C-alpha positions in Angstrom: -28.4 -109.5 26.1 -32.0 -109.4 24.8 -32.7 -112.2 22.2 -35.2 -111.9 19.3 -38.2 -114.3 19.5 -38.8 -116.7 16.6 -40.8 -115.0 13.9 -39.7 -111.5 14.9 -37.3 -109.3 12.9 -34.2 -108.2 14.7 -34.5 -104.6 16.1 -32.6 -101.8 14.6 -29.5 -100.6 16.3 -30.3 -98.4 19.4 -28.1 -95.4 19.7 -27.9 -92.1 21.6 -25.8 -89.3 20.2 -23.4 -88.6 23.0 -20.0 -87.1 24.1 -19.0 -84.1 26.1 -16.4 -82.6 28.4 -13.5 -85.1 28.2 -12.8 -88.5 26.7 -12.8 -90.1 30.2 -16.2 -88.6 31.1 -17.6 -89.6 27.7 -16.3 -93.1 28.2 -18.2 -93.4 31.5 -21.4 -92.2 29.7 -20.9 -94.7 26.8 -20.4 -97.6 29.2 -23.4 -96.6 31.2 -25.6 -96.3 28.1 -24.4 -99.7 26.8 -25.3 -101.2 30.2 -28.8 -99.9 29.8 -29.3 -101.7 26.6 -27.9 -99.4 23.9 -26.5 -101.5 21.1 -24.3 -99.1 19.3 -22.3 -95.9 19.9 -22.8 -92.6 18.2 -20.0 -90.2 19.0 -20.4 -86.5 19.1 -17.1 -84.6 18.7 -16.5 -81.1 19.9 -16.2 -78.3 17.3 -12.4 -78.0 17.4 -12.1 -81.7 16.7 -14.6 -81.4 13.9 -12.8 -78.5 12.2 -9.2 -79.7 12.7 -8.0 -77.6 15.5 -6.3 -78.4 18.8 -8.0 -77.5 22.0 -5.5 -74.6 22.6 -6.0 -72.9 19.2 -7.5 -69.3 19.5 -10.6 -70.4 17.6 -11.2 -73.2 20.1 -11.7 -70.8 23.0 -15.0 -71.6 24.7 -15.7 -74.5 22.5 -13.8 -77.3 24.1 -16.0 -80.2 25.2 -19.2 -78.3 24.6 -21.1 -80.0 21.8 -19.1 -83.2 21.9 -15.9 -84.8 23.2 -12.5 -83.3 22.4 -10.2 -85.8 20.7 -6.8 -84.2 20.1 -4.6 -87.3 19.7 -4.5 -91.1 20.1 -4.4 -90.9 23.9 -7.8 -89.3 23.9 -9.2 -91.9 21.5 -7.7 -94.7 23.7 -9.4 -93.1 26.8 -12.7 -92.9 24.9 -12.8 -96.6 24.3 -11.2 -97.8 27.6 -13.0 -101.0 28.6 -15.1 -101.0 25.4 -14.1 -103.8 23.0 -13.9 -102.0 19.6 -14.1 -105.3 17.6 -17.6 -106.0 19.1 -18.9 -102.4 18.8 -20.9 -100.7 16.0 -19.6 -97.1 16.2 -21.1 -94.1 14.3 -18.9 -91.0 14.2 -20.5 -87.8 13.2 -17.4 -86.3 11.6 -16.9 -84.8 8.2 -14.0 -82.6 7.2 -11.6 -84.5 9.6 -13.2 -87.9 9.0 -10.0 -89.4 7.6 -8.2 -88.4 10.8 -10.7 -89.5 13.3 -11.1 -92.9 11.5 -7.3 -93.2 11.5 -7.3 -92.6 15.3 -10.1 -95.2 15.7 -8.1 -97.7 13.6 -5.0 -97.0 15.6 -6.9 -97.5 18.8 -8.4 -100.8 17.4 -4.9 -101.9 16.5 -3.8 -101.3 20.0 -6.6 -103.5 21.3 -5.7 -106.2 18.9 -9.0 -105.8 17.0 -8.6 -106.9 13.3 -9.6 -104.2 10.8 -11.8 -106.7 9.0 -14.0 -106.9 12.2 -14.5 -103.2 12.6 -18.2 -102.1 12.1 -19.6 -98.6 12.0 -19.9 -95.4 10.0 -18.0 -92.2 9.4 -20.5 -89.5 8.3 -17.9 -88.1 5.9 -20.5 -86.0 3.9 -18.8 -82.8 3.2 -21.3 -81.3 0.8 -24.0 -80.9 3.4 -21.4 -79.1 5.6 -21.2 -76.3 3.0 -25.0 -76.1 3.1 -26.2 -76.5 6.7 -23.8 -77.5 9.5 -20.7 -75.6 8.7 -17.8 -77.8 9.9 -16.1 -77.8 6.5 -12.4 -76.9 6.3 -11.0 -77.3 2.8 -12.4 -76.4 -0.7 -14.9 -78.8 -2.3 -12.3 -80.4 -4.6 -9.8 -81.5 -2.0 -12.6 -82.4 0.4 -14.2 -84.8 -2.0 -10.8 -86.3 -2.7 -10.5 -87.0 1.1 -14.0 -88.6 1.0 -12.9 -90.8 -1.9 -9.7 -91.8 0.0 -11.8 -93.0 2.9 -14.2 -94.9 0.7 -11.4 -96.7 -1.3 -9.3 -97.5 1.8 -12.2 -98.9 3.8 -13.6 -101.0 0.9 -10.2 -102.8 0.8 -9.0 -102.7 4.4 -12.2 -102.3 6.6 -14.9 -104.0 4.5 -17.6 -103.9 7.2 -17.3 -100.2 7.6 -19.7 -97.6 6.1 -17.2 -95.0 4.8 -19.9 -92.4 4.0 -23.2 -91.5 5.5 -24.9 -89.2 3.0 -26.6 -86.9 5.4 -29.9 -85.2 4.7 -30.6 -84.9 8.4 -28.9 -81.5 8.6 -30.6 -80.4 5.4 -34.0 -80.7 7.1 -32.5 -78.9 10.1 -31.6 -76.0 7.7 -35.2 -75.9 6.5 -35.2 -78.3 3.5 -38.4 -79.6 2.2 -38.8 -83.4 1.7 -38.2 -82.9 -2.1 -35.0 -81.0 -1.3 -33.9 -83.7 1.1 -34.4 -86.4 -1.5 -32.8 -84.5 -4.4 -29.8 -82.9 -2.5 -28.9 -86.1 -0.8 -29.0 -88.2 -3.9 -27.1 -85.5 -5.8 -24.4 -85.7 -3.1 -24.2 -89.5 -3.5 -24.0 -89.2 -7.3 -21.1 -86.7 -7.0 -19.2 -89.0 -4.7 -19.8 -92.2 -6.8 -19.0 -90.4 -10.0 -15.7 -89.2 -8.5 -14.8 -92.7 -7.3 -15.7 -94.3 -10.7 -13.8 -91.7 -12.7 -10.7 -92.1 -10.6 -10.1 -95.4 -12.2 -9.0 -96.8 -8.9 -11.9 -99.3 -8.7 -12.7 -102.0 -11.3 -16.2 -102.3 -12.7 -16.4 -105.7 -11.1 -15.7 -104.2 -7.6 -17.7 -101.0 -8.0 -20.9 -102.6 -6.7 -19.2 -103.2 -3.4 -18.4 -99.5 -3.2 -22.0 -98.6 -3.8 -23.1 -101.2 -1.2 -21.1 -99.5 1.5 -22.6 -96.1 1.0 -25.3 -95.4 3.7 -27.5 -92.5 4.5 -28.5 -90.6 7.6 -32.0 -89.1 7.5 -34.3 -86.9 9.5 -38.0 -87.3 10.2 -40.2 -84.4 11.1 -43.8 -84.1 12.3 -45.6 -84.5 9.0 -45.9 -88.2 9.7 -47.4 -89.4 6.4 -45.1 -87.3 4.3 -42.0 -88.5 6.2 -43.0 -92.1 5.9 -43.6 -91.6 2.2 -40.2 -89.9 2.0 -38.2 -92.8 3.3 -40.1 -95.2 0.9 -39.3 -92.8 -1.9 -35.6 -92.8 -0.9 -35.6 -96.6 -0.9 -37.1 -96.8 -4.4 -35.0 -94.0 -5.9 -31.7 -95.4 -4.6 -32.5 -98.8 -6.1 -33.4 -97.3 -9.4 -30.5 -94.9 -9.5 -27.8 -97.5 -8.6 -29.2 -99.9 -11.2 -29.8 -97.4 -14.1 -26.8 -95.0 -13.6 -24.2 -97.4 -12.3 -25.4 -100.8 -13.6 -25.2 -102.4 -10.1 -26.8 -105.9 -10.7 -26.7 -107.3 -7.2 -29.8 -106.4 -5.2 -28.0 -106.4 -1.9 -25.6 -103.6 -3.1 -28.6 -101.5 -4.2 -30.4 -101.6 -0.8 -31.0 -98.2 0.8 -29.4 -98.5 4.2 -30.0 -95.6 6.5 -29.8 -94.5 10.1 -31.8 -91.7 11.5 -32.0 -89.1 14.2 -35.5 -87.5 14.3 -36.0 -83.8 14.1 -34.4 -81.5 16.6 -35.4 -78.4 14.7 -39.0 -78.8 15.8 -38.3 -79.3 19.5 -39.6 -76.4 21.5 -38.4 -74.4 24.5 -42.0 -73.7 25.3 -43.8 -76.6 27.1 -40.8 -78.8 26.4 -42.5 -81.9 27.8 -44.5 -81.9 24.6 -41.3 -82.9 22.8 -41.6 -86.4 24.1 -44.7 -86.9 21.9 -43.1 -85.3 18.9 -40.1 -87.6 19.2 -42.3 -90.7 19.3 -44.4 -89.7 16.3 -41.3 -88.9 14.3 -39.7 -92.2 15.2 -42.8 -94.1 14.0 -42.2 -92.7 10.5 -38.9 -94.5 10.2 -39.7 -97.8 11.8 -43.2 -98.7 10.8 -42.6 -99.5 7.1 -40.5 -102.8 7.1 -39.2 -102.2 3.5 -38.0 -98.7 4.5 -37.1 -99.3 8.1 -34.0 -97.5 9.6 -31.0 -99.7 10.4 -30.1 -97.5 13.3 -32.0 -94.9 15.3 -30.8 -92.3 17.7 -33.2 -89.9 19.3 -32.8 -86.4 20.6 -33.7 -85.8 24.2 -36.9 -83.9 25.1 -35.0 -80.9 26.6 -32.4 -80.3 23.9 -34.0 -76.9 23.1 -33.0 -75.9 26.7 -29.4 -77.2 26.8 -27.3 -80.3 27.0 -29.3 -83.3 28.1 -28.5 -85.3 31.2 -27.9 -89.1 31.3 -31.5 -89.5 32.5 -32.8 -87.6 29.5 -30.8 -89.8 27.1 -32.1 -92.9 28.9 -35.7 -91.7 28.4 -35.1 -91.6 24.7 -33.4 -95.0 24.7 -36.4 -96.5 26.6 -38.7 -95.2 23.9 -36.9 -97.2 21.2 -36.8 -100.3 23.4 -40.5 -100.2 24.2 -41.3 -99.9 20.4 -39.0 -102.8 19.6 -39.7 -105.2 22.5 -43.2 -104.4 23.9 -45.1 -104.0 20.6 -45.7 -106.5 17.9 -44.2 -104.2 15.2 -41.4 -106.6 14.3 -43.7 -109.6 13.8 -45.3 -108.4 10.5 -44.4 -107.6 6.9 -44.7 -104.1 5.5 -47.9 -102.5 6.7 -48.2 -100.1 3.9 -47.9 -102.2 0.8 -51.0 -101.6 -1.3 -51.8 -98.3 0.3 -53.3 -96.1 -2.4 -52.7 -92.8 -0.5 -49.1 -93.6 0.4 -48.3 -94.8 -3.1 -49.6 -91.6 -4.5 -47.5 -89.5 -2.1 -44.4 -91.6 -2.8 -44.8 -91.2 -6.6 -45.3 -87.4 -6.1 -42.1 -87.0 -4.1 -40.1 -89.2 -6.5 -41.4 -87.1 -9.5 -40.5 -83.8 -7.9 -37.2 -85.0 -6.6 -36.1 -86.3 -10.0 -37.0 -83.0 -11.6 -34.8 -81.2 -9.0 -32.0 -83.7 -9.6 -32.1 -82.9 -13.3 -31.8 -79.2 -12.5 -28.7 -79.9 -10.3 -27.3 -82.2 -12.9 -27.7 -79.5 -15.6 -25.6 -77.1 -13.4 -22.8 -79.6 -13.4 -23.7 -81.6 -10.3 -23.8 -81.0 -6.5 -20.4 -79.4 -6.2 -21.2 -76.8 -8.9 -24.5 -76.1 -7.2 -22.7 -75.6 -3.9 -20.1 -73.3 -5.4 -22.7 -71.2 -7.2 -24.7 -70.7 -4.0 -27.8 -72.3 -5.6 -28.4 -75.0 -3.0 -27.7 -72.8 -0.1 -30.0 -70.0 -1.3 -32.8 -72.5 -1.8 -32.4 -73.8 1.7 -32.5 -70.3 3.2 -35.6 -69.6 1.2 -37.3 -72.8 2.4 -36.4 -72.0 6.0 -37.7 -68.5 5.6 -41.1 -69.8 4.4 -41.2 -72.3 7.3 -40.6 -69.6 9.9 -43.1 -67.2 8.2 -45.8 -69.9 8.3 -45.2 -70.4 12.1 -45.3 -66.7 12.7 -48.5 -66.3 10.7 -50.2 -69.2 12.4 -50.5 -71.1 9.1 -48.3 -73.9 10.6 -49.4 -74.8 14.1 -46.8 -75.6 16.8 -48.5 -76.5 20.0 -47.4 -74.4 23.0 -45.7 -71.9 20.6 -48.3 -70.2 18.5 -51.4 -72.1 19.7 -52.6 -73.5 23.1 -49.9 -71.4 24.8 -51.6 -71.4 28.2 -49.6 -73.7 30.4 -48.8 -75.0 33.8 -45.2 -74.6 35.0 -43.2 -77.7 34.1 -41.8 -79.5 37.2 -39.3 -81.2 34.8 -37.4 -78.0 34.0 -37.0 -76.5 37.5 -34.2 -76.7 40.1 -30.5 -77.1 39.9 -29.3 -79.8 37.4 -32.2 -79.5 35.0 -29.7 -79.6 32.2 -26.1 -80.8 32.0 -23.5 -78.0 32.2 -20.0 -78.6 31.1 -17.7 -77.2 33.8 -15.5 -74.3 32.9 -12.4 -76.1 34.1 -12.7 -78.7 31.3 -11.0 -76.5 28.7 -8.0 -75.7 30.8 -7.6 -79.3 31.9 -7.8 -80.5 28.3 -5.1 -78.0 27.3 -2.9 -79.2 30.1 -3.2 -82.8 29.0 -2.5 -81.8 25.4 0.6 -79.9 26.4 1.8 -83.0 28.4 1.1 -85.2 25.4 3.2 -83.1 23.1 6.1 -83.1 25.6 6.3 -86.9 26.1 6.1 -88.0 22.4 9.0 -88.6 20.0 9.5 -85.3 18.1 11.4 -86.9 15.3 8.7 -89.5 14.7 6.1 -86.7 14.6 8.1 -84.7 12.1 8.6 -87.7 9.8 4.9 -88.6 10.0 3.8 -85.1 9.1 6.3 -84.9 6.2 4.9 -88.2 4.9 1.4 -86.9 5.3 2.2 -83.7 3.4 3.8 -85.7 0.6 0.8 -87.9 0.2 -1.5 -84.9 0.1 0.7 -83.1 -2.5 1.2 -86.2 -4.7 -2.5 -87.3 -4.7 -1.9 -90.5 -2.9 -4.4 -92.0 -0.5 -4.3 -90.1 2.8 -5.4 -92.9 5.1 -2.2 -95.0 5.7 0.0 -91.9 6.3 -2.7 -90.6 8.7 -2.8 -93.9 10.6 1.0 -93.7 10.9 0.7 -90.1 12.1 -1.9 -91.1 14.7 0.4 -93.8 16.1 3.4 -91.3 16.1 1.4 -88.9 18.4 0.4 -86.3 15.8 -2.4 -84.1 17.1 -5.7 -83.1 15.4 -4.5 -79.6 14.9 -1.2 -80.7 13.4 -3.0 -83.0 10.9 -5.5 -80.2 10.1 -2.8 -77.5 9.6 -0.7 -79.8 7.4 -3.6 -80.3 5.0 -4.6 -76.6 5.2 -1.2 -75.7 4.0 -1.6 -78.1 1.0 -5.3 -77.6 0.1 -6.1 -74.2 1.5 -9.3 -73.2 3.3 -12.8 -72.3 2.1 -15.7 -70.0 2.9 -19.0 -71.2 1.7 -21.7 -68.9 0.3 -24.0 -67.6 3.0 -27.2 -67.9 0.9 -28.2 -64.4 2.2 -28.8 -62.1 -0.8 -28.5 -58.4 -0.7 -31.9 -57.4 -2.2 -34.9 -57.1 0.1 -38.1 -58.9 -0.5 -41.3 -56.9 -0.5 -43.8 -59.7 -0.1 -46.6 -59.4 2.4 -47.6 -56.5 4.7 -46.7 -57.9 8.1 -43.3 -56.1 8.0 -44.8 -52.7 7.2 -44.9 -51.4 10.8 -41.3 -52.5 11.4 -40.2 -51.0 8.1 -41.8 -47.7 9.1 -39.9 -47.8 12.4 -36.6 -48.5 10.6 -37.2 -45.5 8.4 -38.1 -43.3 11.3 -35.1 -44.2 13.4 -32.8 -44.1 10.4 -33.8 -40.5 9.6 -33.3 -39.7 13.3 -29.7 -41.2 13.1 -29.0 -39.4 9.8 -28.2 -42.7 8.0 -29.8 -46.2 7.6 -29.6 -48.5 10.6 -26.6 -50.8 10.1 -26.7 -54.2 11.8 -23.8 -56.6 12.0 -24.8 -60.3 12.4 -21.8 -62.3 13.7 -21.0 -66.0 14.2 -18.1 -66.1 16.7 -16.2 -69.3 17.4 -16.6 -72.6 15.6 -20.4 -73.0 15.7 -21.4 -73.6 12.1 -25.2 -73.9 12.7 -26.0 -70.7 10.8 -29.8 -71.1 10.3 -30.8 -68.6 13.0 -28.2 -66.0 11.9 -29.2 -66.3 8.3 -32.9 -65.8 9.1 -32.2 -62.8 11.3 -30.0 -61.3 8.5 -32.7 -62.0 5.9 -35.5 -60.4 8.0 -33.4 -57.4 9.0 -32.6 -56.8 5.3 -36.3 -57.1 4.4 -37.2 -54.7 7.2 -35.0 -52.1 5.6 -31.8 -52.3 7.6 -28.3 -52.4 6.1 -27.0 -55.8 7.1 -23.4 -57.0 7.4 -23.2 -60.8 7.5 -20.0 -62.6 6.5 -20.9 -66.2 7.4 -19.6 -68.5 10.1 -16.4 -69.1 12.0 -15.2 -65.6 12.9 -12.9 -64.7 15.8 -14.2 -62.1 18.3 -11.4 -59.9 17.0 -12.7 -60.1 13.4 -16.2 -59.3 14.5 -15.2 -56.3 16.5 -13.0 -55.0 13.8 -15.8 -55.3 11.3 -18.1 -53.5 13.7 -15.6 -50.6 13.9 -14.8 -50.4 10.2 -18.4 -50.7 9.1 -19.7 -48.2 11.7 -22.6 -50.4 12.7 -25.4 -49.4 15.1 -25.9 -52.8 16.7 -24.0 -56.1 16.8 -25.9 -59.4 16.9 -24.1 -62.6 18.0 -25.5 -66.0 17.2 -24.0 -68.9 19.2 -25.6 -72.4 19.6 -22.7 -74.4 20.8 -22.9 -73.4 24.5 -19.8 -71.2 24.3 -21.9 -68.0 24.6 -20.5 -66.7 27.9 -16.7 -66.7 27.1 -17.2 -65.5 23.5 -19.6 -62.7 24.3 -17.3 -61.5 27.1 -14.4 -61.5 24.6 -16.4 -59.4 22.2 -17.6 -56.9 24.9 -14.0 -56.5 26.2 -12.6 -55.9 22.7 -15.4 -53.4 21.9 -14.5 -51.5 25.0 -10.8 -51.5 24.2 -11.5 -50.0 20.7 -13.9 -47.4 22.1 -17.1 -48.7 20.7 -18.7 -50.0 23.9 -21.6 -47.7 23.2 -22.7 -50.0 20.3 -25.3 -52.4 21.8 -24.7 -56.1 21.6 -27.6 -58.6 21.3 -27.2 -62.4 21.6 -29.2 -65.3 20.3 -28.8 -69.1 20.9 -29.7 -72.0 23.2 -29.0 -70.0 26.3 -30.1 -71.2 29.8 -32.0 -68.7 31.9 -29.1 -68.3 34.4 -26.7 -67.5 31.6 -29.2 -65.1 30.1 -29.3 -63.1 33.4 -25.4 -63.2 33.5 -25.1 -61.8 30.0 -27.6 -59.0 30.6 -25.8 -58.1 33.8 -22.5 -57.8 31.9 -23.9 -55.3 29.4 -25.7 -57.3 26.7 -28.7 -55.3 25.5 -31.0 -58.3 24.8 -31.0 -62.1 24.7 -33.1 -64.2 22.3 -33.6 -68.0 22.6 -35.7 -70.5 20.6 -38.9 -69.3 22.3 -38.5 -66.0 20.5 -39.8 -67.3 17.2 -41.5 -64.1 16.0 -38.8 -62.5 13.9 -40.8 -59.3 13.3 -41.0 -58.7 17.0 -37.2 -59.2 17.3 -36.7 -56.7 14.5 -38.9 -54.1 16.3 -36.9 -54.8 19.4 -33.6 -54.2 17.6 -34.9 -50.9 16.3 -35.8 -49.9 19.9 -32.4 -51.0 21.2 -30.7 -48.9 18.5 -32.8 -45.8 19.2 -32.3 -46.0 22.9 -28.5 -46.3 22.6 -27.4 -44.4 19.6 -26.6 -40.7 19.5 -28.1 -39.0 16.4 -25.6 -37.8 13.9 
């Protein structure tokens, strides 16, 4: 173990965000990373786990083990931590709608290891509000979801006092296009909504409320505007101190400290010249470690090739080494805050605070963060911000090296050959389902039924969900059974898409495309109709939203119903709406099975002549496969010029459609 020299601050926690395929394979990866000097775990769960489905649910098809590890029951959680002492680990779990369940499985696994609950350290993200806005792994309506968040906070404060029960997460807001002011205001509005709910519940005394506030942490993003990002984290630090003091009367300074972890920006990683991403990641990291008073408590970095596909162990090691070099080879940790007294930085911090407080007041006037989610205000503002960002890149007003400037390049030797990215084997899903079936067969059915009945009763009666969930975990209840029980009590929810119906008329760059839309629409006898679909459980809707917005602005009629649709629902909508083209957006790696399913269903319903286009993080070999199987066009992150995509869609429609 590396020790800290006298006079040096302790380094932040080094993490990599990891998990894929199976619990056993992920365990091997965790132990390997810990051996390389990683000091904490950050678990990525697959989409069925995040949304409360078992691996054999129809919506799970193609998604098992792709963006994270499948954890369907306590056996999976035990395998995930085989040989890893939970009591000595600081574990971050990126989990939201099903956070109570995954924390229950974690506690059950810790109990099995003999680890006292008072020793457990780590974080459940447990920020459901941003899921409605950016990441899309919500399940229940806002009211019940916030109640579950509250249950985790109250339970851990009493039973697992070193645990951070909520990680207010502005990371995904920036990934959805948020400005620094939106990150500040939306994240703080989320924290206010949660703390207000806990306080109004009457379940915590005024004397103990400071401890609740002190366990709330944050998870931030840092982009390429280095000075602005550095000012943002200092503004967060000051605003949180002021807000917790003035609004909640927290007197102890230690409970008012702004504690945050960070993963730096993945949105800005480029498929073109991907080796440049190494420099981007370093610069973004500096923004969250240079200022001692606003230094991250934990850092996890994306890999340089995440715009191409799933990173390999070597790629994660490269990101880990960057952190270690910063912490151990430089003298960064030997000094106080380098930016105290900086006139320029102070001016920027004050500007961000002033604008964030104004936006917070606007949200507060609406009734708070939940009301602003339900009205669609927050989502529409994020879609607008992301639209402006993309338009600036297209116009060249925002430079991205290798994308819209200095595009001449040598072939990268880092991206060639077999094994350039990690590919999850197709057999993983079938094998996980076999293990799940075996798990169900060997457990005590009566104990499972009793545990689910107790869980349902707690949900219906408003009692804290955590203890019944831990009992259910130990009885062998599965993720899908836990999720279905609460769905039956709370119902499900579909968040606003943020995509309005009225077209914008700003600027003239779309005029040539609009003219083509009008020409082809007249040829067809009606306006081009474009269905944008999000099949499967992938909730990252930014790309789909921007395609829908631009197609609408170009004059097409757009059908977009949001995330988490089955292939059957998408194909039925295509038939009923009489669309001319179907666009599928898939970023979870499940593009091959889901696209095949859509194509087969279209053929069965007699609409195989309607062209299908696909967008997402799609390796070149998969792109060739999809085109060979009948897909009309494939778009990946390198295709950033949306107007060019729109013109291409018009061409595809004209070449395939028969005039009315």
